[in-house]
N, C-alpha and C positions, 0 to 999 in steps of 0.2 A: 307528777308524783308518786315515788315508790312511798311505802309504809314509814320506810327508816327514815327521809328527809323529811317527812309531814311530821313524825313524832320528833325528832330532834328540834322542831321551830315551835313546839308548844311549850308554855311556861308547868313546870312541875306540876301546880297544882291542878290543873285542866288535866292534865294528864294520869292524874290520881283518881280524878271524876271521873275521865274517860274506862278506865279500868275497874270500876266501882258498878258502871252501868249493867245492866240487861243486853246479850248480843245483839237483839233486837234494834236496842236502841241507838249503837254503838256508833252504826254507819249512818244512820242518817247526821248525828252528832259531828262527826270527823268531817262529814263532807261539804255542811254549815262552815265548820271555822275553815276550812281548805277556800269557800266559793265566796266566802265573806273578805276572807284576806287577800285574794285575786283581786275581789272586784273594790274594795273599798268600801263598802254600804250593804246596807240588809238586804237581805235576798228574799225571794218567791220561795212559794212551795216546790213550784214547778219547776225551777232550776235548780234546788236538793232531786226532785223526783227526774229528772234528767238524767242528773250527774250517777245519781246510784241507780237507775235503770228500774221503779217500782212508780206506782201510780200513784198518781198528785195527790189525790183522796187519803190512801193510806200514809203517804209521808206529809201530810200534814198533821194528821191525826198523832204521827209517832213526834211531829215537831210541839204539839200541844201536849203530850204528857214531858218531852224535855221541857216543857216551860214551866209543868205543873210542879215538876221538879227542882225549878230554881237555877236550871241552865241557861235559860234560854231565855230572850226580851223576846217580847212582839211590838211592832208599832203599827198603825195603817197609813195607807196613801191611797183614798178614794174607798174604792171596795177589796182593794187586794192589802191581804195583811202581810207584812213582812218579819222575818224573823232575823235575828242575830245573838252570836252569843251574849252572853250576861258580861257586864262588862265591870261585874267585884271579881270576875272569876281569871279577866284578864290580867296579867303582873308580866313584871319583867321576868324573865328566864335565868332560873337560879342554876 
C-alpha cells in the first residue's frame, strides 16, 4: 500500500499525531496502524519489526515509547505483549 493510500484512510486527528512525531517513531506507528487494520486485532512487536525491517527488540522499545506518549495501548496474551492504536485516537474520518 502506498503512502498516499495509507494516509487517505487515516482519521485527521491521527494524521496530526503522526506529523508531530519524531521521524524514528513515525515508521513503527504507521506500520502498527496498517497491520492492525489489516489483521483486525492487536499485533506483536515481531510483526511490526518484520514489516519495517528492524530488530524486534528495537521495535519493541519504539512501541513502548509510543505507549508512553499515549498513542498506543498494550495488552498481554500469555507472555506476549500486544500493541494497538489507542482507541481514543481512532475516530471517524473527517
